[in-house]
N, C-alpha and C positions, 0 to 999 in steps of 0.2 A: 274227181271231182270237179268242175267247170272252172269254180271259185277258186280254186290253187292258181291252173290254168288262164284266167285270165284277169284276175287283182292280186294273184298274190299273196291270195291270203288263207291262210293256213283253215278250212273247215274248222276244228274242234280248238276254234277261238275262243277262249273262253276271259275275263276282267270285267271289273268292279268299279265305282268312282274314285278307290284308293289308288290305283293303278294310274289317274291324272294326275300329274305336278300342280302343286300349290299356283301354277298360272294358267296351266291352263284349266282345272278348276275355277279361281277365278272369271275367265275370260267363258265358261258358263256360265256360270251366274248370270254375267251381265248380258248373253248373247240370249238366255234362255226368260229373263225379268223384260229386256226390252220388246221382242216375240211375244209375248203373253201380251201386252198393252195394248197392243198392232191387234193382234186374232180378236181381245175383249172387244174391243170399237172397229169393228169388222165383222164380214154377214159369215165370219169360221168359227160365233162365237158360242154355236151352239155344237151340242155333239151328234153320235152317231144319232143318237139317240133323236134327237131331235130339239132335247131339251141343254134353257139357258144353260151357260160353267160358267163358273165364278172365276175370279182373277184368282186364285189358291188353285181350282182345278186348271186349268188351263198354266199356272205356271209350273207346277211339278209333270205335266204332258209335256213340254217343250224341255223341262229340264229332262226328261227319261228319256227322250227321241234325241235333243240333242247329246246328249251322255255319250251316244254311241260315235257322232261326227265328230268329237271331240278325240274322243280313245283312237282312231283310224287314226286323223290328223296328229297328235303328239305322243304320239306311240309307234308309229307305221311309216309315214313319212306321208298318207293321203294329202291333199292339199280342199279351202272351201273352196266352195265352185259361188265367183261373187253374183251369178246370175240372183235375179227375180225369183224366190221359192226354191231355188237351186240347194243339193247340199253340201255335196264330196266327188273331188277330182281323183282317179287309183293314183297310183305311182307314176303306173301309162298311160296317162290323158284321157280315164275315159268315166265321162264323168256318172253319178251312181245314185240316185232315189238314197235315202237309209231311215228305214220304221222301225219300229220297232214295238212289242205286245209284250201283255203281262200271261208267265204261266197260269197266271187264275181265272184268265179269260181271253178262252185262246178263236174263242169266237173277231175278237177284234184281229185278229191275222184276215182273214176275209176280209172283214169292211174297209182293213184297210186298203188292200185290191179293190174293194167295188167303191169306195171312193175314191181312190183311181182312175179309175175308171170315166167317172163321173167330171172329172181334169178335163176344164181346154188343152192344158198343159201334160203333155203325155210323158215319161220316164223310157225309154230307153232301158233304161238298168234299176234294178229294184234289190237291194239286201233286207235285208227281213231279220231281225234278231229278241231271240225272247229273252224275258227278263224273269227270276226267278231270285228271289227273295233279294234284289238287287246285282244279284250277275246275269251278265249279257252273255249270253252263248247265239252265237250259230244257227241259224232257222232256215233258213232258205232264198233267194235266186229268183228270181221274174225277170223275165224280160215282156215288151209286148210284139203283140202280132199283128202288125198292121194290119192284113185284107183278111182278121178274125176284131178288132177294133176291141180288142183284150189284154188281160193280163196273163200267160204263161209257168206257173213253174220249172225250174227249167232240172228238177229234179223227177219230176214226170213223167219229162218225157221220153 
C-alpha cells in the first residue's frame, strides 16, 4: 500500500486519545481551544450544511481532527507544519493535510474532500482517518490532480 512506502505509516494503524502523553494531550486541548475561537470569529463558523456552529461544536470538531495530528507528531516522529492552515510533515519531509470523520457520518468523508476542492490552497497529500467510538483508523489517501483540479483517492487508482 502506498502510505507505507510514501509515509512509513502502517495502513492498519489504530489509536485513541489515551495513546497521547499528558503533555501531548495538554497541547492538543490548548491548540483545539485556540483554533475553535479563531474559527468562530471567522468565515468558517458555518458547518457543512451552512448552519452556524456553536463554540462547543467547533471545539469538539477541532479536537477530533487535531487528535490525529498530535498522535502522528508525538508517537510517530512527524512534525507540525507551522504554515497557516497547515497540518503536519511526515518524517521524510512531505507536508500532509489530515482529515478525520465519524463512522456515524460517512458522508462527511466526501464533504471534507469537496470542501478541500473549494479552497484556494490545495494540498498535494491528504490522509483521512475514520473515528469509531473514539478509535481512529486509517481510511484513505488522497492526492490533488492539478490537471483535473480535483482530489482523487489513491486506493481507487
